[in-house]
Residue, then its C-alpha position, 0 to 999 in steps of 0.5 A: x457752042x455759040x452762046x458762050x462764044x457770043x458772051x465772050x465776044x460781048x464781054x471783051x467788047x464791053x470791056x474795051x468800050x467802057x474802059x474799066x479800071x481795076x485798082x491794084x487791091x482788087x487785081x489780086x482777087x480778080x486774078x484768082x477769080x479768073x483762074x478759078x473760073x478757068x480751072x473749075x475750082x469751087x468758089x469757096x476754095x478760092x475765098x479760103x485761099x484768098x481771104x484766109x491769110x488776110x484774116x490770120x494777118x489781121x488777127x495777129x495785128x490785133x493781138x500784137x496791138x493789145x499785148 
């Protein structure tokens, strides 16, 4: 029980000391990853939910460009 708490405290302290800035584009992905980590959802489901709509959107844009 102490090891996860120590890791959490160390991570929070490093995050506060290093002043890490996350760009807006990566904020969505990090939020989904955090929710997946807290909920215990498999990572492939998170990738499917996150990247699925973007792939279909990109394919639709390519199709519209060539038609």
